C-alpha positions in Angstrom: 1.1 -0.6 -6.2 1.2 -2.8 -9.3 2.3 -2.2 -12.9 -1.3 -1.6 -14.1 -1.8 1.2 -11.6 1.4 2.8 -12.6 0.7 2.6 -16.3 -2.8 4.0 -15.8 -1.3 7.0 -13.9 1.3 7.4 -16.7 -1.4 7.4 -19.4 -3.4 10.1 -17.5 -0.4 12.3 -16.9 0.8 11.9 -20.5 -2.7 12.9 -21.9 -2.9 16.0 -19.7 0.5 17.2 -20.8 -0.2 16.5 -24.5 -3.5 18.5 -24.2 -1.5 21.4 -22.7 1.0 21.2 -25.5 -1.7 21.8 -28.1 -3.2 24.6 -26.1 0.1 26.3 -25.8 0.7 25.8 -29.5 -2.4 27.8 -30.2 -1.2 30.5 -27.8 2.2 30.8 -29.5 0.5 31.1 -32.8 -1.7 33.9 -31.5 1.4 35.7 -30.1 3.1 35.3 -33.5 5.9 33.4 -31.8 6.7 31.4 -34.9 9.6 29.4 -33.6 7.7 28.3 -30.5 4.6 27.3 -32.7 6.7 25.0 -34.8 8.7 23.8 -31.7 5.3 22.5 -30.4 5.2 19.9 -33.2 8.2 17.8 -32.0 7.0 18.4 -28.4 3.7 16.8 -29.2 5.5 14.0 -31.0 7.4 13.3 -27.8 4.2 12.6 -25.9 2.7 10.5 -28.8 5.9 8.3 -28.5 5.2 8.3 -24.8 2.0 6.3 -25.3 4.0 3.7 -27.2 6.6 3.5 -24.4 4.0 3.1 -21.7 2.2 0.4 -23.6 5.5 -1.5 -24.0 6.3 -1.2 -20.3 9.3 1.0 -21.1 8.4 3.3 -18.1 12.0 4.1 -17.3 12.7 5.3 -20.8 9.4 7.2 -20.9 10.2 9.0 -17.7 13.7 9.9 -18.8 12.4 11.2 -22.2 9.8 13.4 -20.4 12.4 14.7 -17.9 14.8 15.7 -20.7 12.2 17.2 -23.0 10.3 19.1 -20.3 13.5 20.6 -19.1 14.5 21.6 -22.6 10.9 22.9 -23.3 11.0 24.9 -20.1 14.3 26.5 -21.1 13.3 27.3 -24.7 10.0 28.9 -23.7 11.6 30.9 -21.0 14.4 32.2 -23.3 11.9 33.2 -26.0 9.1 34.7 -23.8 10.9 35.6 -20.6 10.1 34.3 -17.1 7.1 36.6 -16.6 4.9 33.9 -18.2 5.9 31.4 -15.6 7.0 28.6 -17.9 10.1 28.1 -15.9 8.0 27.1 -12.9 7.4 23.7 -14.5 10.9 22.6 -13.4 9.6 22.7 -9.8 6.9 20.1 -10.6 9.6 17.8 -12.1 11.5 17.4 -8.8 8.7 15.5 -6.9 8.0 13.5 -10.1 11.6 12.4 -10.0 11.3 11.1 -6.5 7.9 9.5 -7.1 9.4 7.7 -10.1 12.3 6.5 -8.0 9.9 5.2 -5.4 7.8 3.4 -8.1 10.9 1.9 -9.6 11.9 0.6 -6.2 8.5 -1.0 -5.7 8.8 -2.7 -9.0 12.3 -4.0 -8.1 14.0 -1.7 -10.6 15.5 1.0 -8.3 17.8 3.3 -10.1 18.3 6.1 -7.5 18.6 8.9 -10.0 16.1 11.4 -8.6 18.7 13.5 -6.8 21.0 13.8 -9.8 18.1 14.7 -12.1 16.7 17.2 -9.7 20.1 19.0 -9.4 20.4 19.0 -13.2 16.9 20.6 -13.5 17.7 23.2 -10.9 21.0 24.2 -12.6 19.3 24.5 -16.0 16.5 26.6 -14.4 19.1 29.0 -13.0 20.9 29.3 -16.3 17.8 30.0 -18.3 16.2 32.5 -15.9 19.6 34.1 -15.3 20.2 34.6 -19.0 16.7 36.2 -19.4 17.3 38.5 -16.4 20.5 39.8 -18.0 19.7 39.8 -21.7 15.9 39.8 -21.9 13.6 37.5 -23.9 13.8 36.9 -27.6 10.2 37.9 -28.3 8.4 41.0 -27.0 4.9 39.6 -26.8 1.7 41.3 -25.5 2.4 42.0 -21.8 -1.3 41.9 -21.0 -1.1 38.1 -21.4 1.6 37.7 -18.8 -0.7 37.8 -15.8 -3.1 35.3 -17.3 -0.3 32.8 -18.2 1.5 33.4 -14.9 -1.6 32.4 -13.1 -2.4 29.5 -15.4 1.2 28.0 -15.3 1.3 28.6 -11.5 -2.0 26.8 -10.9 -0.9 23.9 -13.2 2.5 23.5 -11.5 0.8 23.7 -8.0 -1.7 21.0 -9.2 1.2 18.7 -10.3 3.0 19.3 -7.0 -0.1 18.6 -5.0 -1.0 15.5 -7.0 2.5 13.9 -6.9 2.9 14.8 -3.2 -0.4 13.2 -2.4 0.4 10.2 -4.6 3.7 9.6 -2.9 2.4 9.9 0.6 -0.7 7.8 -0.2 1.6 5.1 -1.7 3.9 5.2 1.4 0.9 4.9 3.7 -0.5 2.0 1.8 2.9 0.3 1.9 3.1 0.8 5.6 -0.4 -0.6 6.1 0.5 -3.7 4.1 3.8 -4.1 6.0 1.8 -3.9 9.3 -0.6 -6.5 8.1 2.2 -8.8 7.0 3.9 -8.3 10.4 0.7 -8.9 12.4 -1.0 -11.7 10.3 -0.3 -15.4 9.9 0.1 -15.9 6.2 -1.6 -19.3 5.9 -4.7 -18.7 8.1 -5.1 -14.9 7.9 -5.4 -14.8 11.7 -3.3 -12.5 13.9 0.1 -13.9 14.9 1.7 -14.5 18.3 3.4 -11.1 18.5 0.3 -9.2 17.7 -1.7 -11.1 20.3 0.8 -10.4 23.0 0.8 -6.7 22.2 -3.0 -6.7 22.2 -3.3 -8.4 25.5 -0.9 -5.9 27.1 -3.0 -3.1 25.8 -6.2 -4.8 27.0 -4.7 -5.3 30.4 -4.2 -1.6 30.9 -7.9 -1.1 30.2 -8.9 -3.6 32.8 -12.3 -4.6 31.3 -13.9 -8.0 31.6 -12.4 -10.6 29.3 -11.6 -14.3 28.8 -8.7 -16.1 27.2 -9.0 -19.3 25.3 -6.3 -21.7 24.1 -7.6 -24.0 21.4 -5.8 -27.0 19.8 -6.7 -29.2 16.9 -7.0 -32.8 18.2 -4.6 -35.4 16.7 -3.3 -32.9 14.1 -0.1 -35.0 13.5 -2.3 -38.0 12.5 -4.2 -35.8 10.0 -0.9 -34.8 8.4 0.4 -38.4 8.4 -2.8 -39.8 7.0 -3.7 -37.1 4.4 -0.5 -35.1 3.8 0.6 -31.6 4.8 -1.6 -29.9 2.2 -4.6 -31.5 3.9 -3.3 -30.3 7.2 -3.1 -26.7 5.8 -6.7 -27.0 4.6 -7.8 -28.1 8.1 -5.9 -25.2 9.7 -7.6 -22.7 7.3 -11.1 -24.2 7.9 -10.8 -24.2 11.7 -9.4 -20.7 11.6 -12.4 -19.6 9.5 -14.9 -21.1 11.9 -13.1 -19.6 15.0 -13.3 -16.1 13.4 -16.9 -16.5 12.3 -18.3 -17.8 15.5 -16.2 -15.7 17.7 -16.9 -12.5 15.8 -15.9 -9.5 17.9 -13.0 -11.3 19.5 -9.3 -11.4 18.7 -8.1 -14.7 17.3 -4.4 -15.6 16.7 -2.6 -18.6 15.5 -0.4 -19.2 18.5 1.8 -21.8 16.9 1.4 -25.0 14.8 -2.2 -26.2 15.4 -2.7 -24.0 18.5 -4.9 -20.8 18.6 -5.2 -18.2 21.3 -8.5 -16.2 21.5 -9.4 -13.2 23.5 -13.1 -13.0 24.2 -14.4 -9.6 25.6 -16.9 -11.5 27.8 -16.9 -13.3 31.1 -16.3 -17.0 31.5 -19.9 -18.1 31.5 -20.7 -16.4 28.2 -17.4 -17.5 26.9 -18.0 -21.1 27.7 -21.4 -21.1 25.9 -19.7 -19.6 22.8 -16.9 -22.1 22.9 -19.3 -25.0 23.1 -20.9 -23.7 19.8 -17.4 -23.6 18.3 -16.5 -27.1 19.4 -19.9 -28.5 18.2 -19.7 -26.8 14.8 -16.1 -28.0 14.1 -16.9 -31.6 15.2 -20.1 -31.7 13.2 -18.7 -30.5 9.9 -16.1 -32.3 7.8 -13.2 -30.6 6.1 -13.3 -31.4 2.4 -9.9 -31.9 0.8 -9.7 -33.2 -2.8 -11.9 -36.3 -2.7 -11.6 -36.8 1.1 -13.7 -35.7 4.0 -11.7 -35.2 7.2 -13.2 -35.3 10.6 -11.8 -32.6 12.9 -12.3 -31.8 16.6 -10.8 -29.3 18.9 -10.1 -29.0 22.6 -10.3 -25.6 24.3 -9.1 -24.2 27.6 -10.8 -21.2 29.1 -9.9 -18.7 31.8 -11.4 -15.4 32.8 -9.3 -12.4 33.5 -8.1 -12.1 37.1 -7.0 -8.6 38.1 -3.4 -8.5 39.1 -2.5 -11.7 37.3 0.2 -11.3 34.6 -0.4 -12.1 31.0 2.1 -14.9 31.1 0.4 -16.5 34.0 -3.0 -16.0 32.3 -1.7 -17.8 29.2 -0.2 -20.6 31.3 -3.5 -21.0 33.0 -5.5 -21.6 29.8 -2.6 -23.8 28.5 -2.9 -26.1 31.6 -6.7 -26.3 31.1 -6.2 -27.2 27.5 -4.0 -30.1 28.4 -6.4 -31.2 31.1 -8.9 -31.5 28.2 -6.4 -33.3 26.0 -5.7 -35.8 28.7 -9.4 -36.4 29.5 -10.7 -37.4 26.2 -10.2 -34.3 23.9 -13.0 -32.6 22.0 -14.2 -30.6 25.0 -14.1 -27.2 26.7 -12.3 -27.0 30.0 -12.9 -24.1 32.3 
C-alpha cells in the first residue's frame, strides 16, 4: 500500500460524500428544512477543502476534519429530523474508517493510535443525539412518508461503507501478510527461495514420498571473481546464475543455500535430473556475465542425488554436498552423481 493508492482512495471517498451532500441539500430544500439546507453549504465546503488537503498529502488533517464534521453533521440532522430518517447510522460507518486510517498511518510510518478514542467519542455523541430526540422529539415535523425511503437509502449507504472499509482493511492485511511471507521465504538479492523455505519444502515433500532428486550447485572460484572484479560484479554473477537455474530448471524449487551455493529440488529421477543439469552447466559455461565493460566467465559444479526412501533430509543434503566437493576436487565445471 503506497501513498498514491491511499490518495486515490481518499479522492473517491471524498467525491462520493460530496455528491451525497448536494443530494441531501436538495432533499432538505424540498422538506422546507431551511436551516439544514443552508447547513449543507459549509458541509460542502468542508469536502472541497478536503481535495486540497489530499493533494497536499495532509491526509491526517483531512481524516480528522471529516471525522469531526461527519459527527457534527450526523448530530445536527438527527436533532432536526429525528432518527427515523437514519442519519444517525452514519456514525457506525465512521468506526471502521477510524481503524482503517490508523492502519494506513502505521503503514506510512505515521502511526497515531487514535482510532479507539475517536470511536468512543462518536459512540457517545450518537447516544446523546438519539437520546435527546427520543425524549424531546425532532425540531422539524417533516413528511413521514419520506422516512421509509430515507431510512432505506441511509441504511444501504452505511452498509456499503461498512462493507467497503471492512473489505479494504482485510484485503490490505492479506496483501501485507503475503509480502511478509515473500520476504521471509525469498533471498533479497537473487529472488530465489532461502534456506529456511527449502528445508520446510523438503520436509513437506518427504511426507508425500514421490520421486525426486536433490542438487547442490556451487559457482566455481567465486572468491576469485570478487577479488578480480569487485563484489558488485559478484552480485551480478549470482543474479545471472540464479536466473539460469530458475529458467532451465522450471518446475523445480531452487534456493540460495548460502553464499555462492544453491540447493535445487527436481521432481524427477536421477537420470532425467542429470540430463537437465548438464544443460544447466553447459549454458552457464558457454555464456559470459556482462558487468559494466567486462565479460566474466562463470562455471558451476553440481552434485546430484536421488531420493532414497527412509533417508533423512539431513543425510540427503550431506550426500549431495559430498558429491559437489568430489566435483570440486576433480576439476570443477561438472555434474557428479
